C-alpha positions as CSV (number, residue, x, y, z in Angstrom):
1,M,-8.7,-2.2,-7.2
2,S,-9.1,0.9,-9.4
3,S,-10.5,0.6,-12.8
4,E,-7.3,1.5,-14.5
5,L,-4.1,-0.5,-14.3
6,V,-1.0,1.0,-15.8
7,S,2.4,-0.1,-17.0
8,T,5.5,0.1,-14.9
9,T,6.6,3.1,-16.9
10,L,3.4,5.0,-16.3
11,A,3.2,4.1,-12.6
12,A,6.8,5.3,-12.1
13,K,6.0,8.5,-13.9
14,A,3.0,9.0,-11.6
15,L,5.3,8.6,-8.6
16,G,8.0,10.8,-10.0
17,I,10.6,8.0,-10.0
18,G,12.4,6.1,-12.8
19,R,10.9,2.9,-14.3
20,T,14.1,1.0,-13.3
21,T,13.6,2.1,-9.7
22,L,10.0,0.8,-9.6
23,H,11.1,-2.4,-11.3
24,R,13.9,-2.9,-8.8
25,W,11.5,-2.4,-5.9
26,W,9.2,-5.0,-7.4
27,T,12.0,-7.6,-7.9
28,E,13.3,-6.9,-4.4
29,G,9.8,-7.6,-3.1
30,L,9.2,-4.1,-1.7
31,V,6.1,-3.5,-3.7
32,T,3.6,-5.8,-5.5
33,P,1.8,-5.1,-8.7
34,E,-2.0,-5.6,-9.0
35,L,-1.5,-7.9,-11.9
36,V,1.3,-9.7,-13.8
37,T,0.5,-10.5,-17.4
38,A,1.2,-13.9,-18.9
39,G,4.2,-12.3,-20.5
40,G,5.6,-11.2,-17.1
41,H,4.7,-7.5,-17.3
42,A,3.5,-5.7,-14.2
43,R,0.3,-3.7,-14.2
44,W,-0.1,-1.2,-11.4
45,D,-3.0,0.5,-9.6
46,V,-1.2,3.8,-8.8
47,E,-3.3,4.5,-5.7
48,A,-2.7,1.0,-4.3
49,L,1.0,1.4,-5.1
50,K,1.1,4.7,-3.2
51,A,-0.6,3.0,-0.3
52,Q,2.1,0.3,-0.3
53,L,4.8,3.0,-0.2
54,R,3.0,4.8,2.7
55,A,2.9,1.6,4.6
56,M,6.6,1.0,4.0
57,R,7.4,4.5,5.3
58,R,5.4,3.9,8.4
59,T,7.2,0.6,9.0
60,D,10.6,2.2,8.5
61,A,9.6,5.0,10.9
62,D,8.6,2.4,13.6
63,E,12.0,0.7,13.5
């Protein structure tokens, strides 16, 4: 895990997507945050999130 975990808004911005898109991917189980706060807010390691998305693309390409 990287030293900096960021909010859904900042993680989405780093990926060039909307916050609602990232939140939807999370609720659909497509990606998993590094941490969920007691209040239910996701915290993301952007590099780990990018790795999850790369793995998803590889899986889709294999099908």
